[in-house]
C-alpha positions as CSV (number, residue, x, y, z in Angstrom):
1,X,0.0,-29.1,19.8
2,X,-0.3,-26.3,22.3
3,X,3.4,-26.3,23.0
4,X,4.2,-26.2,19.3
5,X,1.9,-23.2,18.8
6,X,3.5,-21.4,21.8
7,X,7.0,-22.0,20.3
8,X,5.8,-20.7,16.9
9,X,4.3,-17.5,18.5
10,X,7.4,-16.8,20.6
11,X,9.6,-17.1,17.5
12,X,7.7,-14.1,16.2
13,X,6.5,-12.0,19.2
14,X,8.3,-11.4,22.5
15,X,5.4,-11.5,24.9
16,X,4.0,-13.1,28.1
17,X,1.8,-15.9,26.8
18,X,-0.1,-16.1,30.0
19,X,-1.9,-12.9,29.0
20,X,-3.0,-14.4,25.6
21,X,-4.6,-17.7,26.5
22,X,-7.8,-17.0,24.5
23,X,-5.7,-16.0,21.5
24,X,-3.7,-19.2,21.7
25,X,-6.8,-21.3,21.9
26,X,-8.0,-19.6,18.7
27,X,-4.7,-20.4,16.9
28,X,-5.1,-24.0,18.1
29,X,-8.6,-24.1,16.5
30,X,-7.2,-22.6,13.3
31,X,-4.3,-25.2,13.1
32,X,-6.7,-28.1,13.7
33,X,-9.2,-26.8,11.1
34,X,-6.8,-26.0,8.2
35,X,-3.0,-26.3,8.3
36,X,-2.4,-23.9,5.4
37,X,-4.4,-21.1,7.1
38,X,-2.3,-21.6,10.3
39,X,1.0,-21.5,8.4
40,X,-0.2,-18.6,6.4
41,X,-1.0,-16.8,9.7
42,X,2.5,-17.4,11.0
43,X,4.1,-16.1,7.8
44,X,1.9,-13.0,7.7
45,X,2.8,-12.3,11.4
46,X,6.5,-12.6,10.7
47,X,6.3,-10.3,7.8
48,X,4.1,-7.8,9.7
49,X,6.4,-7.6,12.7
50,X,9.4,-7.2,10.4
51,X,7.5,-4.3,8.7
52,X,6.4,-2.9,12.0
53,X,10.1,-2.8,13.2
54,X,10.9,-1.0,9.9
55,X,8.3,1.6,10.7
56,X,9.7,2.0,14.2
57,X,6.7,0.8,16.2
58,X,7.1,0.5,19.9
59,X,7.6,-3.0,21.5
60,X,4.0,-3.0,22.9
61,X,2.7,-2.1,19.5
62,X,4.7,-4.9,17.8
63,X,3.0,-7.3,20.2
64,X,-0.4,-6.1,19.3
65,X,0.5,-6.0,15.6
66,X,1.9,-9.6,15.8
67,X,-1.4,-10.8,17.3
68,X,-3.4,-8.8,14.8
69,X,-1.6,-10.7,12.1
70,X,-1.8,-14.1,13.7
71,X,-5.6,-13.7,14.1
72,X,-6.3,-12.0,10.7
73,X,-7.9,-15.1,9.3
74,X,-9.8,-16.3,12.3
75,X,-13.1,-15.8,10.3
76,X,-12.1,-18.7,8.0
77,X,-13.1,-21.0,10.9
78,X,-16.6,-20.3,9.7
79,X,-15.9,-21.0,6.0
80,X,-16.6,-24.7,5.0
81,X,-13.4,-26.5,3.9
82,X,-14.9,-27.4,0.5
83,X,-15.1,-23.7,-0.2
84,X,-11.8,-22.7,1.5
85,X,-9.8,-25.2,-0.5
86,X,-11.9,-25.2,-3.7
87,X,-9.8,-25.9,-6.9
88,X,-12.2,-24.2,-9.4
89,X,-13.7,-20.7,-9.6
90,X,-16.1,-19.8,-6.9
91,X,-19.8,-19.6,-7.6
92,X,-21.4,-16.3,-6.6
93,X,-22.8,-18.0,-3.5
94,X,-19.3,-19.4,-2.6
95,X,-17.7,-16.1,-3.2
96,X,-20.1,-14.5,-0.8
97,X,-19.3,-17.1,1.8
98,X,-15.6,-16.6,1.3
99,X,-15.9,-12.8,1.5
100,X,-17.9,-13.1,4.8
101,X,-14.8,-14.3,6.7
102,X,-13.8,-10.8,7.9
103,X,-17.2,-10.2,9.5
104,X,-17.2,-13.7,10.9
105,X,-13.9,-12.9,12.7
106,X,-15.5,-10.8,15.3
107,X,-18.3,-13.3,15.8
108,X,-15.8,-16.2,16.2
109,X,-13.8,-14.3,18.9
110,X,-16.8,-12.9,20.7
111,X,-18.1,-16.5,21.2
112,X,-15.0,-17.2,23.3
113,X,-15.1,-14.1,25.5
114,X,-16.2,-10.4,25.7
115,X,-14.2,-8.1,23.4
116,X,-12.4,-5.1,25.1
117,X,-10.5,-2.3,23.5
118,X,-7.2,-4.2,23.5
119,X,-8.7,-7.2,21.8
120,X,-10.4,-4.9,19.2
121,X,-6.9,-3.6,18.3
122,X,-5.7,-7.2,17.9
123,X,-8.8,-8.0,15.8
124,X,-8.6,-4.9,13.6
125,X,-6.8,-6.7,10.8
126,X,-9.2,-9.6,10.9
127,X,-12.1,-7.2,9.9
128,X,-10.2,-4.8,7.7
129,X,-7.4,-6.5,5.8
130,X,-9.5,-6.9,2.6
131,X,-11.0,-3.4,2.6
132,X,-8.1,-1.9,0.6
133,X,-6.5,1.5,1.3
134,X,-9.2,3.2,-0.8
135,X,-11.9,1.4,1.1
136,X,-13.3,-0.2,-2.1
137,X,-12.7,-3.8,-0.9
138,X,-14.8,-5.9,1.4
139,X,-16.6,-6.0,3.7
140,X,-18.5,-3.0,2.5
141,X,-19.5,-0.6,5.4
142,X,-21.9,2.3,5.4
143,X,-19.6,4.7,7.3
144,X,-16.2,4.9,5.6
145,X,-13.5,5.2,8.2
146,X,-9.7,5.1,7.8
147,X,-8.1,1.7,8.3
148,X,-6.3,0.9,11.5
149,X,-2.5,1.1,11.0
150,X,-2.2,-2.7,11.9
151,X,-4.7,-3.5,9.1
152,X,-2.6,-1.5,6.6
153,X,0.5,-3.5,7.5
154,X,-1.2,-6.9,7.6
155,X,-2.8,-6.2,4.2
156,X,0.6,-5.9,2.6
157,X,2.0,-8.9,4.4
158,X,-1.1,-11.0,3.6
159,X,-1.0,-10.3,-0.1
160,X,2.7,-11.0,-0.4
161,X,2.5,-14.3,1.4
162,X,-0.6,-15.4,-0.5
163,X,1.1,-14.7,-3.9
164,X,4.4,-16.4,-3.0
165,X,3.0,-19.6,-1.5
166,X,1.9,-22.7,-3.3
167,X,-1.8,-23.6,-3.0
168,X,-3.7,-26.5,-4.3
169,X,-5.3,-24.1,-6.8
170,X,-2.4,-21.9,-7.7
171,X,1.4,-22.0,-8.2
172,X,3.3,-19.5,-6.3
173,X,4.8,-16.4,-7.9
174,X,8.4,-15.4,-7.8
175,X,8.9,-12.9,-4.9
176,X,10.1,-10.1,-7.2
177,X,7.1,-10.7,-9.5
178,X,4.7,-10.5,-6.5
179,X,6.3,-7.2,-5.5
180,X,5.9,-5.8,-9.0
181,X,2.2,-6.7,-9.0
182,X,1.7,-5.3,-5.6
183,X,3.4,-2.0,-6.6
184,X,0.5,-1.4,-9.0
185,X,-1.7,-1.1,-6.0
186,X,0.3,1.8,-4.6
187,X,-2.0,4.3,-3.0
188,X,-5.2,2.4,-3.9
189,X,-5.0,-1.2,-2.7
190,X,-2.2,-0.5,-0.3
191,X,-1.1,2.3,2.0
192,X,1.7,3.9,0.0
193,X,4.0,4.5,3.0
194,X,3.6,0.9,4.2
195,X,4.1,-0.6,0.8
196,X,7.2,1.5,0.1
197,X,8.6,0.4,3.5
198,X,7.9,-3.2,2.6
199,X,9.6,-3.1,-0.8
200,X,12.6,-1.3,0.7
201,X,12.8,-3.9,3.5
202,X,12.5,-6.8,1.1
203,X,14.6,-5.4,-1.8
204,X,13.7,-5.8,-5.4
205,X,14.8,-9.5,-5.2
206,X,13.7,-10.7,-1.7
207,X,15.6,-13.4,0.2
208,X,15.4,-16.9,-1.2
209,X,14.8,-15.6,-4.8
210,X,16.7,-17.6,-7.4
211,X,18.5,-15.2,-9.8
212,X,20.6,-15.3,-13.0
213,X,23.7,-13.2,-12.8
214,X,25.4,-11.3,-15.6
215,X,28.2,-13.9,-15.5
216,X,25.6,-16.5,-16.4
217,X,25.8,-18.1,-12.9
218,X,22.7,-19.0,-10.9
219,X,22.5,-17.8,-7.3
220,X,20.0,-17.5,-4.5
221,X,19.5,-14.2,-2.6
222,X,20.6,-14.3,1.0
223,X,20.1,-10.7,2.3
224,X,20.8,-7.1,1.7
225,X,23.7,-5.4,3.5
226,X,22.9,-2.1,5.3
227,X,23.7,0.3,2.5
228,X,23.0,-2.0,-0.5
229,X,20.9,-0.7,-3.4
230,X,17.5,-2.4,-3.8
231,X,18.8,-4.5,-6.7
232,X,22.2,-5.4,-5.2
233,X,21.8,-8.0,-2.5
234,X,24.2,-10.6,-1.1
235,X,23.8,-13.8,-3.0
236,X,25.2,-17.4,-2.9
237,X,26.0,-19.2,-6.1
238,X,24.3,-22.5,-6.7
239,X,27.3,-24.3,-8.1
240,X,30.5,-25.4,-6.2
241,X,32.3,-23.8,-4.4
242,X,29.0,-22.0,-3.6
243,X,30.6,-18.6,-3.3
244,X,28.9,-15.9,-1.4
245,X,29.0,-12.6,-3.3
246,X,28.0,-9.2,-2.0
247,X,26.8,-7.5,-5.2
248,X,26.8,-4.1,-3.5
249,X,30.6,-4.2,-3.5
250,X,31.0,-5.3,-7.1
251,X,29.6,-2.2,-8.7
252,X,29.3,-2.9,-12.4
253,X,31.2,-6.2,-12.5
254,X,28.3,-8.5,-11.7
255,X,24.6,-7.7,-11.6
256,X,21.3,-9.6,-11.6
257,X,19.8,-10.1,-15.0
258,X,16.5,-11.6,-13.8
259,X,14.9,-14.0,-11.4
260,X,14.1,-17.6,-12.2
261,X,11.6,-20.2,-10.8
262,X,12.9,-22.0,-7.7
263,X,11.1,-25.1,-8.8
264,X,13.2,-25.3,-11.9
265,X,16.4,-25.5,-9.8
266,X,15.3,-27.7,-6.9
267,X,18.3,-30.0,-7.1
268,X,20.8,-27.2,-7.0
269,X,19.0,-25.7,-4.0
270,X,19.0,-29.1,-2.3
271,X,22.8,-29.3,-2.9
272,X,23.2,-25.9,-1.2
273,X,21.5,-27.1,1.9
274,X,23.6,-30.2,2.3
């Protein structure tokens, strides 16, 4: 399992793993405890590093940011699985347990070794990613300080991945719908600069979004060319001959009408992968 985790980490962060043995052991514990939390941590780290690159962070900062994202849910090791994966609404007591995981993050890590300044940077998101940009989230603290930049980035990535991933208690949202919901938190839930950079990086219709085109064809979003508008990505049609179309070059000829649920077109998506 350790080698698999090392490969996963190196696919996200370019770093010397010999310097992060304690962090790797924490990821090992997370994977063994709850597979979803582990996969979620990987996804959040990928999105966070992508966003950090967009914000022009240095290579050393991207390493710290990547680890901050990978460890952001370490506190869930202290949350009982029956609460973590509960299907129904939380009771007040269960909600309190769930909302304690940011505080438990520091406890969980300090049980393994002493925490120095470098590790505090990498644990910043674990404590702060639910505090909101306006500091009205949790955990509530007496002295209101500004959030660490890593926490502001991880908060955006965490929310997007949570909304767009299937859970046992919720069906995932379409990526463009998740971005629309998140945009309502501009300047209150999320740092406006970070959120704007994320939306610009993802585009109005993020990669893998299934869309209906104005010519009535179905397509899946591949990516955005360098100078493409936010609503004009490169797409691949979901019917033979599976044409790849750069909408940024078609001007008014073809446009996206709306997104559609990927689950409703699973067979077409499977055909595309063959």
